[in-house]
N, C-alpha and C positions, 0 to 999 in steps of 0.2 A: 504493498499500499504505500502511496506518495504522501503528500503533504496534506495532513488533517486540519480541520478548523482549531482543533484544541493546540495544535502547534503554532498556528497563526496568532493565537491570543496571547503566546508567550512573547511576542515582539514587543520591544520596549515603547514603540509608539502606540501600542494599544494596552499600555498598563492601566489605564482608567476606563477601559471597556467594561460594559455591564451585559451579562447574558440576561435578557429579559424572558425568553421562552426557549424551549427545545434543546435542553441541555444533553439529552439523550443523542441528539444528533451532531454533537461535537465531533464525533469521529468520522464524519463525512470527509471525503478526500475532495480536495480543492484542485481543479485542473487549471483555472485561471480565474482572475479578478477583473471585474467590469463595472462601469458606472451605469446605473440604470435610472434614467429620469422621465422616460415616456410610458404613458399608460399601457401601450402594447408590448412592453419590453419581454414579457413571456413568450412571444412569438419568435423572438430572435435568439432565445438561449438554446444551447445544445445539451446541457447537463453538466453539473460539477462545478458551475461558476460561483463565486462569491460576489454577490450583488452590492455595490454600495450606493446608497441613495438618500437624497434629502427630501424626496417627494415633490421636486420642483415643478414637474409637468403634471401632476396628479391633481385631480380637483380635490378641494379641501373638505368635501363631506366625507363622514367615516364610512359610508358605504362605498365610496370610489376608492378610498385608500385601502378598505380590507379587500376589495376586488383586485386592486393591484398586487397586493402581497399573495393572494390565492393564485393568481396566474403565474407569479415566480415559482411558487412551491409546485404547481403542476408541471412546470418545465423541467423539474429535476434539478434545480439549482442546489448548491452545497448549504448556502445559507444567505441571510439578509444582513446588511450592517447599515444601521441607521443614525443619521446625523440632525437631531433636532433643533427647535428654536426658530430657525429662519423661515421654513416653509411648513413645518409641521410642528406644532407646540410640544406634543408628546406622544408617544406610541399609544394608540387606543387600546382598551381592553379587548375589544373583538379581535385585533390583529394578534394580541399575545395569547388569546385563547386558540385562535388558529395555529399558531405556533407550536403550542403544547399539544394540541390535538394530532399534528402530523409529525412530532418530534423535529421540527424544522427550526434550526437556531436563528433567533432575531437578537441582534447584538446592538447595543447603543453605545455610540462614541461621544465623547465631548464635542462641543461645537467648534472649539479652536483647532482641532485636528484636521489637517489638510488632506484631501483625498490623494493628491498627487504624491505626497509621502508615504500614505498607506499602500497606494498602488506600487511605488517604487520597491518598498520593503517586501511586500509580499511577493511580487514578481521575482525579486532577487532570490527568495527562499525557493519559490518554485523552480527556477532555473537551476539553482543548486541542487535540489532534489533530483531533478532530471539528469544532471550531469553525474550525480552520484550514483543514481540507478544505471546509468549507461556504463560507467566504470565498473561497478559491481557486475553488470551483466557481462561485460567483457572478460572479467577475471573468471566468472563461472564458465563461459564459453571456452576459454583457453585451457582451464584445468580439465574440462571435460575432454577436449580435444587431445590433450596430452595422454589422458586415460585411453582414447581410442587408438593412437599411435603406438602406444606401448603395448597395445592387445591385452588390456589388464583384466584380471580374473574378476568373478563376481564379487568377491570380498573387496578387491581394490576399488571397485566401483562403488560399493555401498559406503567404504570408509571415506573415499572423496566426497560423496554426496553428504554424509553426515557431517564431515568438517565444513563444507560449504553452507549448509543450512543450520548448523549448530542445533540439530535436532536428531532424535533416533530416526533411522532409516531401515526399511526392509525391502528386499527384492524377492520376489516370487514368481514361480513359472504359472502357466495357464491353469494349473490345477491348484493354485494358491499353497503351494508347497515351498517353504523358504529356500532360496538359492543363496542368500547371504543377508547378515543384519549387521549394523554398526551402530554405536552410540557415540556421542561427542566426548572429547576429553573432559574429565571432571565430572562426568554424569554420575549422580549418586546411585551407590550399590543398591540401595532399597527401591529406587525407581527402576533399575535395570532389571530387578526380579519382577516388578509390575510389568515390564514389557514383554517378559516372557508369557505372560497371560493374555496378551492383547491380540495374539495372532488371529483368533477366531472372530474378531470384531469386523463386520462388513462381509465376512466369507460368504454367507448365505446369499446376500444381495448380490455379489459378484458372480456366484455360481449360477444364479438363475440366467445372467447374460442378457438380461433385457435391455440394458442401457449400457453395459461394458463396452467400451470401444466407440461408442457414439458420443458420450459426453466427453468434454475436456477432462474433467476430473470428477470424482465422487467423494463426498465428505460423509463421515460415518460418526456420529457422536459416540463417545466412549461412556461406559456406566461405572468405570473403576474409581473415578475421583477426579478433582479439580485439576490436578496437575497434568492429566492428559484429557483435555477437552473433546479432542477428535483424531480421527485418522483420516488423512488426505490421500487418496489413490489415483495415480494416473496409469492408464493403460500402456503397456508395451507393444507396439503395432508393427507387424512386418507384413507388407502387401495386404493391409486392411485386416489382416487376422490378429487377434489378441493373443499373444504368445506369453504374456506374463504381465506383472504389476510392479511398480515402485510406490511406495508409501512412505509418507513424512507423518510423524506423530507430533501433534501441537503440544509444546512444552513451555509453559509461562507465557507464550506469545502465539498469536494466531499465525496460520500460514498466510503471508501476503503474496502480492502479484510477483514479486521477485523471487520468492520462495517457490511459488509455482512454476514460474519459468525454469528455475533451477530443476525441479522434479520433472519437468517435460523435457529438459536436457538430458538428465540422466536416463529417462525412457528412451530416448534416442540413441544413447550409447549402449544401453542395453539391447535395443533392437538390433544395433549393428553386431553386437557379439552374437546375439541369437541368430542372426543371418549367416555370420560366419559358421557357427555350428552346425546349422541346418546344410549349408553347403558341403562342409567337411563330412558330415554324416552321410549326405546323399552320396558323395564321391566315394567313400569308403564303402557303402553298401553296393555300390555298382561294381566296385572291383571284387569284392568277395562274391557278389552274385555271379559275376562273370567266371571267376575262378571255379565256383562249385558247378556251373553248367559245363564248363569244359571237363571237370573232373569226372562228373556223372556221364558225360558222353563219351568217355574213353579217350580224350585227347591227349591225356598223360600216361607214361608208364610210372613206375615207382621210383624214378630217377631224380636227380639233383634238380632238375627244372620244377618238377612238382613240389618238392619239399622247400626249396628256396622261395617259391612263390607263396607257399602256405606260411613260411616263416616271416616273409616280408608283410603279410596281413595279420601277424599276431599269433598264428597257431603253429603247433608242432606236431607234424604227422610222421616223424621218422620212426617212431616206436609203435605205429599202428594206432588205432583208435576206435571208439564205440560211438554210434551217432544217436543223438537224442533229438527228436523233432517235436516242436510246441506248435499246436494248431488252435486258433480260436474257432470254438463251436458255433456254427451257423452264423457267421460273421456277414455274410451277403444278405440274409434275412434281417439281420440287426441293422444293417446300413439302411435298407429300404424301409423297414418299419419305423425308424426314427428319422428318415428323410435327411440324412447327414450329407453335408457339402463334401467335396473331395478334400478341402483344407481339414475339416474335421475328421474324416477318415485317416488322412496322413498323420495327424496329430495323434490319434489313438494308436495307430501303428508304431509310431516312433516311442510313445510311452511303453507299449507293450514290449518292442524290442529292447528298450532300456531297462526294463524290469526284468526281463530274462537274462539279459547280459550281467546285469548287477549280482544275481544269484549264481549264475555260472562261473563268473570270476571269483566269487568267493570260496569256490571249490576247486576250479580248474583255471589257474593263471594263463595256461598255454592253450586254451581251447581255441578253435576257430569257429567263429559264429557268423551267420548271415541271415538277414531276412528274406523270405522268398513267398511272395503274395501274402497269404494269412499265417504263413508259417515261420518259425525261427529255427534254422538247422544248426545244431551244435555238434562239432567233431571233438569228443572228449579224449585227450590222451591218457595213457595209463597212469594209475596214481601208484604210490608205493604200496606192495603187497601183491596180491594174486589176482587174476582175472575175476574171481568171485568179489573181490573187495572192490574193483571198479564197478561191478553191477550194483553191489549194495551202495555205494556212493552216488551212482547215476539215479537209482530209485529215491535216494534221500533228496537229491538234488530237484528232482522232479516234483516231489511233495512242496519242497520249498519254493518252487517256481509257481505252483499253483496258490499257495498260501499268499506270496508276494503280489500276484496279479488280483487276487480277491480284494487286496487292499487298495492296488492301484485303479482297477477297472470293476467295480464291484458288480456292475450289470453284465459282465461277460464272464464265460467259464471257457476253460482251455482242456483239450486232451493231449495227451502225451504218448508217443510211441518211442520205444528203446529197442536198438538192434543188439548184436552181440559184438563182443570185443574180437577184433582182428588184429593180430600182431604184425602181419605182413601189410606195408603201406599200399601195396598194389590191390589188396582187397578193400580199399576205402570206399569204393563205389558199392560193393556188396554190402558193407556195413550200413550204408545210407538206405539200400533198398529193403534191408531187413527191418530198420525202423520205420520206413514208410509203410511196409506191409503190415506191421503191428497196429500202426495207427489207423490204416485203411480197414482193417478187420474190426477194430472197436468201432469205428464209425458206422460201418455198414451194420453192425448188430444194433445200432440206435443208441449207443452208449455216449453219454456227454460227460465231461470232467473226469475222464479215465485215465488211468496211466497203465499202459499195455506193453508187454515185452515180447520180443519175437520168439523166445523160448517157451512163453505161455500160450502161444496160438494153437499148437498141436495140429489138428487136421484142418483148421480154418486156413492156415497159410498155403496148404495144397489146394484148397477148394478155390481160394482167391486167385492163385495162379492160374488155375483152370478156368476161372471166370474171365480173367484177362485174355487168355488165349482163345478160349472158345465159349462165350457166354451162353449160346444157345444150347450147348451140350449139358450145361449145369442146370439150366432151366428145364431141359427134358427129364433130367434125373429127378428134379424135384417133383414135376408132374407125375412121374411114374411111381413115386414113393408117398409123398406127403400130402400133394395137392388135393386128393380126394377126401382125406379126413379133414383138411381145412375146410372145404366145401360142406362136408356133412355138418360140422360143428356150426358153421354159418346159418345153414338151413334148419336145423333142429336145436339150436341153442344148447348144445352139448360141450363138453371139453375134452374130447378124445385125444387132442394133441397135448393138453396138459398132462393127461393120464400118462401117455406114452413118454414124455419127458420125465416125468417122475419115475416111471418104471424103469427106465434105462439108467437114471440117476441112482437108484437103488440096487444096481446090480442085478436087475430082473428078478427081484424079489417081490412076490405078490403080497406077502405079509407086511414087508416094510413100505410098500406103496399105498397100501391100505391104510396104514397108521399115519403116513404123511399126509394123506388126502381126508383123513377122518371119514373113510367109507368102507363099507364091508367087503370082505374079500370076494364074496360072489359077485359084486357088483364090478370089482376090478377085473375078474375073470370075464364078465359079460362083455365089458368095454374092450379088453384086448381081443375077444373074439370078433367083435364088430370091426376093429382095426384090421384084423386078418381078412375079414370078408371084403372090405373096401379096397384093400392094397394087394391081396393075394400073397401076403408075406406074413410068415408065421413067426410071432414074436419070442417064440420058445427056442428057435433055431439061430445059432450063433451068426451065420452067414446073413440071414434077415435082419437081425439085430443091427448088425454093422450097416447094412443098407438104409434102414430106418433112421439109424442114428446120422448117417451121412445126409439123408434127406432132410432131417431137422435143421442140421448146420447150414445146408444150402438154402433153407426156407429163411433163415436168419439173415444170411448174407444178401439175399435177394429182397429182404425187407417185406415179406409177404404176410 
């Protein structure tokens, strides 16, 4: 904020001035000072002026003088300074009442005070304020420019902002998670502890996103106490997309225009850094994606070229690897249902990849990771110990990934496929295919949020391979074994399929099946006989049991 009326009243020339009305408005900013002696002066004002008047050109009736003041107030002027005796004997009670009603300062100065001296002194202060503002603005610009040139970290940006503003500053990403925070030197420890509790202020409003990015800034009153009246938040924009926020906390003084300019400058610096990070991330992901595509297409042998390129990308495949693939369940449907823009989709994917990467790196610092569509593919090098230990660590990593993503993206679930460890780098492509097979099987079975390993797939991996080579043959096998039972259940509201699944799961024991289904043994025998009639397969014969078991698995893969 610039020069206020209260500042002007501190001038020596106005030592004898008296505030007749509108003391609450003494905080108004004065942009310029002007003499107003004509009745229609209000039509010529643009707002923020301090009007000096003797009422020279105004009719002497109280009504005309009150209307003169009313028009000045309506114009948005900062205040009215009146010199009585010559043209107006005294400021009338109606005028004073009007000033009090609108919190509009009406100030009386002694008759001997010359307007030319008042104008000169006030103009000098206004010019001085402008010069001071410009100098301070230039200093802020230069300091922030230095941060950009130096490629400063989030913490250095926050520290610079806190120093410039002399108030606490917090930088947050688009999900309102702190990137960095800083408090000015000499900040009281007790108040710093209060700052720890202020992160949630305004979070709900910003998460709604109704105005975030459209408003120049948002101000959120704080409930914690007088020392922190409000949090003022400016969005960090990159290509009109809100990628984060910079906030200053009011401390003993309100955020003024210059402070706001500084916050906007910090937001611009943060946007530059975020743009750099996005470009860096896109370049790295493209290189990793190209490498994985070449790897899976068989472009490499296990020689130095492959291993060197993997090492350049931060991964170590020299001692073999196990592949772990993370996939967002039904992400395409989620995008359509929520009508997400491409920027929103990419923001979710970046957050998703970042979450997976953070967990993977905590276990495997030499892992090679790359995003691919809705997947994140992780090539995990061996850990100290045996192959079994690597599988144990991989399963634990998968659980940690799911837990972390529930926190980061609570509306989404992920499934994870884990392949087997292959010591020979030449088998890296096979390790990937095994993880993808485990993931494909679990998804075809309709599972969500699952962790599936290739070793757990059993017959399913053979059936999936057969489906990929000749899907019609697998469908025909299903039609010859289970399809008639499914049709019968649908028509007669029975559960022969469920009975068959339970029977095979209980090692073909009628007694155990009856107990599991809370049904009499005679009923189970009848149902099994009906299955034999429909399929021509005898559930008591091992060969037919195998056919029916394969048929059930084919049904699940076909999602029938």
